[in-house]
All heavy atoms as an XYZ file, in Angstrom:
674
protein
N      86.484    110.358    141.702
C      87.040    109.193    142.292
C      86.643    107.957    141.452
O      85.438    107.789    141.088
C      86.558    109.096    143.741
C      87.070    107.832    144.449
S      86.497    107.897    146.165
C      88.109    107.912    146.923
N      87.552    107.081    141.201
C      87.187    105.858    140.345
C      86.653    104.765    141.301
O      87.118    104.651    142.435
C      88.438    105.317    139.649
O      89.421    105.017    140.612
C      88.963    106.381    138.688
N      85.676    104.017    140.774
C      85.148    103.002    141.668
C      86.094    101.810    141.795
O      86.921    101.568    140.932
C      83.833    102.526    140.892
C      84.050    103.001    139.506
C      84.955    104.135    139.569
N      86.040    101.147    142.887
C      86.908    100.028    143.213
C      86.371     98.816    142.394
O      85.212     98.532    142.399
C      86.958     99.748    144.720
C      87.838     98.544    145.008
C      87.464    100.928    145.425
N      87.309     98.050    141.799
C      86.942     96.875    141.027
C      86.454     95.818    141.960
O      87.079     95.547    142.989
C      88.084     96.418    140.186
N      85.405     95.125    141.607
C      84.846     94.010    142.377
C      85.608     92.730    141.970
O      85.451     92.284    140.837
C      83.337     93.894    142.132
C      82.748     92.835    143.064
O      83.437     92.393    144.001
O      81.592     92.459    142.757
N      86.287     92.123    142.901
C      87.032     90.926    142.599
C      86.202     89.632    142.679
O      86.732     88.554    142.426
C      88.202     90.796    143.584
C      89.293     91.832    143.339
O      89.329     92.335    142.208
O      90.070     92.120    144.282
N      84.950     89.763    142.988
C      84.089     88.541    143.133
C      83.694     87.983    141.793
O      83.317     86.807    141.722
C      82.848     88.903    143.949
O      82.053     89.783    143.236
N      83.830     88.717    140.700
C      83.533     88.149    139.409
C      84.766     87.531    138.779
O      85.732     88.205    138.450
C      83.013     89.251    138.419
O      81.975     89.946    139.039
C      82.646     88.763    137.088
N      84.694     86.211    138.639
C      85.859     85.511    138.131
C      85.561     84.977    136.769
O      84.482     85.172    136.279
C      86.304     84.370    139.079
C      85.190     83.346    139.261
O      84.066     83.673    138.913
O      85.517     82.286    139.748
N      86.590     84.460    136.067
C      86.423     83.998    134.735
C      85.422     82.894    134.538
O      84.806     82.813    133.522
N      85.293     82.062    135.547
C      84.360     80.931    135.402
C      82.887     81.438    135.333
O      82.094     80.919    134.614
C      84.478     79.982    136.548
C      85.802     79.243    136.444
C      85.935     78.178    137.560
N      87.286     77.647    137.617
C      87.578     76.482    137.128
N      86.713     75.793    136.489
N      88.829     76.012    137.209
N      82.563     82.402    136.113
C      81.186     82.989    136.116
C      80.919     83.607    134.756
O      79.842     83.481    134.194
C      81.005     84.003    137.184
C      80.476     83.353    138.449
C      80.023     84.465    139.359
N      80.365     84.002    140.693
C      80.501     84.754    141.764
N      80.293     86.077    141.659
N      80.867     84.281    142.880
N      81.852     84.396    134.268
C      81.693     85.019    132.981
C      81.591     83.988    131.869
O      80.652     84.060    130.992
C      82.880     85.982    132.751
C      82.807     87.091    133.664
C      82.853     86.500    131.273
C      84.057     88.000    133.643
N      82.372     82.922    131.923
C      82.269     81.877    130.911
C      80.950     81.189    131.058
O      80.348     80.826    129.973
C      83.419     80.841    131.084
C      83.531     79.860    130.032
C      83.963     80.177    128.746
C      83.043     78.546    130.205
C      84.005     79.271    127.742
C      83.135     77.597    129.259
C      83.574     77.959    127.939
N      80.441     80.976    132.219
C      79.153     80.307    132.426
C      78.013     81.093    131.799
O      77.165     80.602    131.139
C      78.924     79.978    133.881
C      77.586     79.289    134.192
C      77.566     77.900    133.597
C      77.366     79.261    135.726
N      78.079     82.423    131.970
C      77.088     83.277    131.412
C      77.112     83.284    129.909
O      76.091     83.177    129.203
C      77.230     84.730    131.984
C      76.350     85.739    131.149
C      76.893     84.795    133.423
N      78.317     83.281    129.373
C      78.514     83.212    127.937
C      77.990     81.858    127.358
O      77.274     81.795    126.364
C      79.963     83.447    127.526
C      80.346     84.917    127.839
C      80.226     83.114    126.106
C      81.786     85.216    127.627
N      78.260     80.802    128.082
C      77.802     79.437    127.660
C      76.307     79.383    127.633
O      75.732     78.888    126.618
C      78.431     78.330    128.539
C      77.701     77.058    128.314
C      79.878     78.177    128.240
N      75.654     79.892    128.677
C      74.252     79.866    128.753
C      73.622     80.670    127.576
O      72.719     80.241    126.900
C      73.702     80.351    130.058
C      72.205     80.616    130.096
C      74.069     79.367    131.235
N      74.187     81.857    127.347
C      73.700     82.674    126.258
C      73.897     82.041    124.844
O      72.957     82.027    124.066
C      74.397     84.061    126.257
N      75.037     81.414    124.703
C      75.304     80.763    123.365
C      74.405     79.617    123.206
O      73.846     79.321    122.051
C      76.775     80.449    123.216
C      77.006     79.520    122.011
C      77.626     81.739    123.130
N      74.188     78.773    124.217
C      73.336     77.585    124.114
C      71.930     77.964    123.842
O      71.218     77.337    122.997
C      73.519     76.724    125.328
C      72.448     75.603    125.465
C      74.852     76.080    125.421
N      71.425     79.010    124.543
C      70.090     79.493    124.270
C      69.876     80.040    122.896
O      68.878     79.867    122.156
C      69.639     80.529    125.323
C      69.410     79.947    126.757
C      69.121     81.074    127.654
C      68.239     78.990    126.754
N      70.942     80.728    122.390
C      70.919     81.344    121.036
C      70.901     80.191    120.029
O      70.198     80.228    119.014
C      72.059     82.267    120.839
C      72.260     82.868    119.442
C      71.076     83.818    119.186
C      73.524     83.644    119.336
N      71.731     79.178    120.244
C      71.764     78.010    119.326
C      70.429     77.250    119.332
O      69.996     76.827    118.302
C      72.912     77.053    119.721
N      69.807     77.180    120.473
C      68.490     76.581    120.545
C      67.462     77.416    119.787
O      66.573     76.851    119.083
N      67.523     78.720    119.890
C      66.606     79.582    119.120
C      66.810     79.426    117.660
O      65.848     79.383    116.875
N      68.028     79.434    117.206
C      68.294     79.288    115.743
C      67.896     77.938    115.322
O      67.331     77.785    114.197
C      69.824     79.514    115.533
C      70.153     80.983    115.766
C      70.224     79.147    114.119
C      71.639     81.308    115.750
N      68.117     76.920    116.094
C      67.740     75.521    115.777
C      66.193     75.439    115.680
O      65.606     74.817    114.721
N      65.453     76.160    116.525
C      63.947     76.183    116.437
C      63.555     76.846    115.113
O      62.649     76.376    114.442
C      63.348     76.916    117.632
C      61.896     76.924    117.601
C      61.183     75.849    118.097
C      61.176     78.031    117.141
C      59.767     75.881    118.108
C      59.787     78.005    117.070
C      59.054     76.962    117.598
N      64.202     77.989    114.796
C      63.918     78.663    113.561
C      64.127     77.832    112.347
O      63.361     77.725    111.417
C      64.719     79.956    113.544
C      64.443     80.764    112.294
C      63.311     81.548    112.180
C      65.335     80.786    111.235
C      63.055     82.340    111.059
C      65.067     81.582    110.058
C      63.929     82.330    109.965
N      65.274     77.147    112.319
C      65.639     76.256    111.193
C      64.639     75.067    111.129
O      64.191     74.736    110.009
C      67.079     75.713    111.346
C      67.369     74.608    110.325
C      68.077     76.846    111.107
N      64.303     74.540    112.253
C      63.331     73.413    112.198
C      61.944     73.821    111.814
O      61.303     73.054    111.078
N      61.553     74.991    112.168
C      60.180     75.437    111.816
C      60.121     75.800    110.341
O      59.070     75.674    109.689
C      59.807     76.678    112.674
N      61.170     76.295    109.725
C      61.190     76.793    108.373
C      61.826     75.793    107.369
O      61.590     75.997    106.170
C      61.882     78.116    108.264
C      61.098     79.180    109.088
O      59.902     79.315    108.860
N      61.799     79.964    109.844
N      62.607     74.858    107.842
C      63.390     74.057    106.908
C      62.720     72.685    106.593
O      63.217     71.945    105.808
N      61.683     72.374    107.338
C      61.099     71.004    107.125
C      60.520     70.806    105.798
O      60.524     69.693    105.241
C      60.062     70.748    108.210
N      60.041     71.898    105.160
C      59.469     71.736    103.804
C      60.584     71.515    102.769
O      60.322     70.909    101.773
C      58.627     72.998    103.467
O      59.493     74.132    103.467
N      61.739     72.039    103.021
C      62.871     71.887    102.068
C      63.526     70.557    102.179
O      63.779     69.893    101.220
C      63.903     73.048    102.251
C      65.046     72.864    101.349
C      63.197     74.351    102.001
N      63.854     70.145    103.427
C      64.549     68.939    103.727
C      63.904     68.290    104.955
O      64.073     68.753    106.017
C      66.035     69.198    103.944
N      63.086     67.193    104.729
C      62.450     66.603    105.896
C      63.394     65.995    106.898
O      63.135     65.877    108.086
C      61.521     65.568    105.261
C      61.731     65.594    103.837
C      62.728     66.612    103.525
N      64.534     65.595    106.519
C      65.613     65.046    107.409
C      66.973     65.576    106.925
O      67.186     65.956    105.744
C      65.689     63.469    107.353
O      66.019     62.994    106.066
C      64.332     62.894    107.805
N      67.866     65.628    107.864
C      69.263     65.912    107.582
C      70.177     64.799    108.118
O      69.776     64.144    109.079
C      69.707     67.277    108.150
C      69.640     67.255    109.629
C      68.883     68.393    107.472
C      70.341     68.468    110.244
N      71.301     64.631    107.498
C      72.265     63.588    107.945
C      73.401     64.318    108.581
O      74.055     65.188    107.961
C      72.741     62.767    106.726
O      71.637     62.160    106.054
C      73.688     61.703    107.227
N      73.687     63.988    109.816
C      74.764     64.557    110.614
C      75.838     63.551    110.883
O      75.524     62.379    111.143
C      74.237     65.271    111.877
C      73.390     66.474    111.549
C      73.496     64.308    112.760
N      77.070     63.964    110.995
C      78.143     63.111    111.289
C      78.284     61.859    110.431
O      78.677     60.821    110.910
C      78.168     62.787    112.807
C      78.230     64.007    113.711
C      77.167     64.261    114.571
C      79.297     64.840    113.662
C      77.245     65.340    115.376
C      79.301     65.948    114.445
C      78.305     66.210    115.322
N      77.845     61.950    109.232
C      78.014     60.867    108.245
C      77.072     59.722    108.401
O      77.239     58.733    107.688
N      76.144     59.699    109.319
C      75.287     58.512    109.376
C      74.030     58.649    110.139
O      73.103     57.810    110.085
N      73.773     59.704    110.936
C      72.630     59.877    111.717
C      71.601     60.739    110.997
O      71.933     61.891    110.690
C      72.968     60.487    113.030
C      73.821     59.650    113.937
C      75.179     59.982    114.154
C      73.381     58.460    114.492
C      76.010     59.210    114.922
C      74.187     57.635    115.286
C      75.567     57.997    115.488
N      70.423     60.262    110.747
C      69.409     61.001    110.141
C      68.514     61.644    111.222
O      68.013     60.947    112.104
C      68.489     60.179    109.220
C      69.238     59.748    107.981
O      70.119     60.471    107.541
O      68.919     58.673    107.431
N      68.367     62.970    111.152
C      67.584     63.695    112.107
C      66.428     64.403    111.387
O      66.674     65.073    110.386
C      68.415     64.768    112.800
C      69.601     64.124    113.611
C      67.592     65.519    113.810
C      70.468     65.052    114.247
N      65.180     64.237    111.925
C      64.064     64.960    111.258
C      64.191     66.468    111.539
O      64.655     66.821    112.565
C      62.838     64.319    111.890
C      63.308     63.680    113.095
C      64.753     63.316    112.905
N      63.845     67.214    110.609
C      63.901     68.723    110.786
C      62.674     69.288    111.340
O      61.990     70.090    110.790
C      64.298     69.374    109.492
O      63.292     69.005    108.450
C      65.655     69.119    108.978
N      62.375     68.874    112.596
C      61.301     69.469    113.351
C      61.864     70.529    114.280
O      63.057     70.495    114.578
C      60.543     68.397    114.171
O      61.432     67.883    115.178
C      59.980     67.275    113.294
N      61.056     71.492    114.688
C      61.592     72.496    115.627
C      62.204     71.859    116.848
O      63.254     72.333    117.391
C      60.356     73.309    115.972
C      59.505     73.208    114.799
C      59.682     71.752    114.335
N      61.597     70.905    117.465
C      62.181     70.262    118.701
C      63.495     69.605    118.476
O      64.440     69.767    119.288
C      61.151     69.217    119.298
N      63.646     68.799    117.453
C      64.905     68.107    117.182
C      66.043     69.109    116.787
O      67.176     68.991    117.208
C      64.785     67.013    116.144
O      64.270     67.632    114.848
C      63.902     65.918    116.570
N      65.702     70.142    116.032
C      66.746     71.037    115.613
C      67.088     71.929    116.791
O      68.340     72.280    116.940
C      66.226     71.933    114.496
C      66.052     71.215    113.183
S      67.643     70.769    112.462
C      67.763     69.100    112.857
N      66.217     72.244    117.722
C      66.537     72.985    118.961
C      67.502     72.144    119.769
O      68.510     72.631    120.281
C      65.280     73.310    119.715
O      64.427     74.144    118.867
C      65.563     74.003    121.028
N      67.148     70.896    119.994
C      67.914     70.032    120.765
C      69.354     69.784    120.202
O      70.404     69.895    120.876
C      67.272     68.656    121.015
C      67.959     67.659    121.875
C      68.010     68.199    123.315
C      67.276     66.313    121.851
N      69.401     69.559    118.876
C      70.653     69.381    118.164
C      71.534     70.618    118.296
O      72.727     70.523    118.607
C      70.377     69.075    116.733
C      71.680     68.972    115.883
C      72.515     67.854    116.028
C      71.967     69.916    114.977
C      73.669     67.776    115.321
C      73.139     69.778    114.186
C      73.971     68.745    114.402
O      75.124     68.654    113.700
N      70.953     71.845    118.077
C      71.735     73.048    118.248
C      72.308     73.258    119.607
O      73.397     73.638    119.823
N      71.458     73.008    120.627
C      71.836     73.201    122.028
C      72.984     72.156    122.377
O      73.907     72.582    123.050
C      70.650     73.157    122.897
C      69.709     74.296    122.706
S      68.198     74.102    123.738
C      68.775     74.879    125.190
N      72.761     70.954    122.039
C      73.830     69.909    122.363
C      75.089     70.197    121.650
O      76.178     70.082    122.289
C      73.194     68.480    122.055
C      74.336     67.408    122.151
C      72.117     68.178    122.987
N      75.005     70.511    120.389
C      76.241     70.853    119.605
C      77.004     72.038    120.263
O      78.246     72.025    120.411
C      75.879     71.122    118.141
C      77.106     71.226    117.224
C      77.845     69.929    117.174
C      76.632     71.586    115.833
N      76.255     73.109    120.581
C      76.909     74.233    121.226
C      77.498     73.878    122.549
O      78.601     74.340    122.866
C      75.885     75.403    121.358
N      76.789     73.108    123.353
C      77.228     72.739    124.705
C      78.537     71.888    124.611
O      79.505     72.102    125.340
C      76.156     71.995    125.472
C      76.356     71.805    126.938
C      76.490     73.162    127.679
C      75.266     71.035    127.542
N      78.528     70.901    123.661
C      79.663     70.007    123.541
C      80.886     70.831    123.019
O      81.990     70.659    123.498
C      79.359     68.854    122.603
C      80.624     68.109    122.161
C      78.341     67.925    123.260
N      80.642     71.728    122.050
C      81.744     72.541    121.504
C      82.341     73.416    122.556
O      83.629     73.505    122.685
C      81.274     73.369    120.327
O      80.761     72.586    119.312
N      81.536     74.102    123.369
C      82.055     74.981    124.390
C      82.704     74.126    125.574
O      83.631     74.649    126.166
C      80.936     75.861    124.940
C      80.502     76.930    123.899
C      79.312     77.639    124.440
C      81.640     77.846    123.627
N      82.161     72.987    125.824
C      82.816     72.123    126.793
C      84.177     71.657    126.392
O      85.144     71.615    127.210
N      84.351     71.308    125.086
C      85.684     70.955    124.587
C      86.625     72.173    124.719
O      87.793     72.036    125.083
C      85.617     70.439    123.178
C      86.974     70.349    122.555
C      84.923     69.049    123.186
N      86.114     73.394    124.356
C      86.939     74.607    124.424
C      87.332     74.870    125.843
O      88.528     75.177    126.116
C      86.165     75.727    123.871
C      86.826     77.072    123.846
C      88.072     77.127    123.017
C      85.913     78.180    123.487
N      86.456     74.737    126.834
C      86.767     74.898    128.191
C      87.801     73.902    128.657
O      88.773     74.219    129.407
C      85.570     74.809    129.050
C      85.792     74.881    130.623
C      86.327     76.256    130.985
C      84.521     74.579    131.365
N      87.683     72.679    128.212
C      88.644     71.617    128.573
C      90.031     72.011    128.033
O      91.092     71.803    128.786
N      90.100     72.416    126.813
C      91.389     72.794    126.234
C      92.040     74.024    126.921
O      93.247     74.062    127.195
C      91.213     73.093    124.703
C      90.954     71.852    123.910
C      90.612     72.238    122.430
C      92.057     70.837    123.918
N      91.191     75.008    127.285
C      91.742     76.190    128.013
C      92.236     75.763    129.358
O      93.269     76.280    129.851
C      90.668     77.263    128.056
C      91.018     78.350    129.057
C      90.363     77.836    126.710
N      91.481     74.875    130.072
C      91.896     74.428    131.389
C      93.208     73.667    131.286
O      94.098     73.887    132.108
C      90.797     73.532    131.995
O      89.575     74.266    132.071
C      91.195     73.061    133.434
N      93.371     72.835    130.291
C      94.623     72.090    130.126
C      95.713     73.047    129.804
O      96.836     72.894    130.355
C      94.434     71.092    128.978
C      95.611     70.191    128.608
C      95.845     69.188    129.781
C      95.304     69.402    127.417
N      95.471     74.056    129.006
C      96.599     74.965    128.613
C      96.992     75.779    129.839
O      98.118     76.153    130.035
C      96.109     75.903    127.492
N      96.005     76.221    130.654
C      96.331     76.951    131.856
C      97.130     76.171    132.903
O      97.906     76.739    133.660
C      95.006     77.505    132.508
O      94.310     76.525    133.060
N      96.981     74.905    132.991
C      97.774     74.082    133.873
C      99.240     74.051    133.399
O     100.084     74.155    134.280
C      97.261     72.626    133.894
C      95.992     72.509    134.650
C      95.583     71.107    134.754
N      94.300     71.008    135.380
C      93.637     69.904    135.530
N      94.059     68.781    135.081
N      92.461     69.905    136.186
N      99.446     74.037    132.112
C     100.820     74.070    131.631
C     101.389     75.484    131.741
O     102.609     75.587    131.939
C     100.921     73.615    130.196
C     100.696     72.145    129.980
C      99.660     71.641    129.291
C     101.577     71.235    130.570
C      99.455     70.256    129.098
C     101.426     69.874    130.352
C     100.330     69.385    129.706
N     100.629     76.458    131.692
C     101.081     77.863    131.854
C     101.508     78.132    133.273
O     102.418     78.885    133.522
C     100.012     78.816    131.388
C     100.500     80.241    131.308
O     101.640     80.452    130.882
O      99.764     81.135    131.705
N     100.761     77.613    134.274
C     101.129     77.815    135.647
C     102.385     77.130    136.094
O     102.997     77.560    137.094
C      99.974     77.304    136.526
C      98.717     78.157    136.450
O      98.868     79.296    135.937
O      97.660     77.700    136.846
N     102.894     76.153    135.406
C     104.118     75.494    135.757
C     105.316     76.380    135.742
O     106.103     76.370    136.680
C     104.329     74.209    134.877
C     105.696     73.588    135.158
C     103.239     73.197    135.065
N     105.432     77.178    134.760
C     106.582     78.115    134.655
C     106.536     79.366    135.535
O     107.518     80.035    135.622
N     105.452     79.653    136.107
C     105.306     80.887    136.917
C     106.097     80.876    138.246
O     106.399     81.955    138.744
C     103.888     81.219    137.212
C     103.091     81.631    135.931
O     103.735     81.990    134.961
O     101.884     81.592    135.982
N     106.458     79.697    138.760
C     107.122     79.686    140.000
C     108.625     80.091    139.870
O     109.212     80.488    140.858
C     107.061     78.277    140.632
O     107.592     77.317    139.675
C     105.597     77.889    140.882
N     109.183     79.978    138.678
C     110.590     80.280    138.500
C     110.887     81.758    138.207
O     112.036     82.174    138.257
C     111.168     79.451    137.394
C     111.137     77.957    137.715
O     111.109     77.675    138.940
O     111.095     77.160    136.745
N     109.779     82.496    137.940
C     110.047     83.929    137.626
C     110.090     84.800    138.831
O     109.348     84.721    139.759
C     108.826     84.466    136.782
C     108.745     83.873    135.420
C     107.622     84.581    134.669
N     107.354     83.810    133.514
C     106.262     83.984    132.807
N     105.362     84.910    133.196
N     105.979     83.270    131.730
N     111.144     85.694    138.851
C     111.127     86.640    139.970
C     110.084     87.744    139.767
O     109.741     88.113    138.643
C     112.616     87.277    139.837
C     112.921     87.014    138.433
C     112.235     85.839    137.935
N     109.604     88.257    140.871
C     108.584     89.335    140.778
C     109.137     90.648    140.448
O     110.086     91.191    140.665
C     107.731     89.445    142.052
C     106.874     88.215    142.202
O     106.481     87.719    141.201
O     106.542     87.901    143.383
């Protein structure tokens, strides 16, 4: 007998878990880069004008914020696209 699928897991929960995992991973990579890259480049320039010191704390924060903003923009675009997709569903026969 096959188990019944649980309908309580929706796409938003799955996306939230993925976002948390990606943000934590970006923070870990940022910490690694900050801990090992300070001797090579004491500062980096991002977005054409902001100088950030390459310390573990700043690189962790930068990685986490960049991942969070990128995924937030992606979620916004998917939400916008799904609104346009739902408009045509009312005219289709089942």
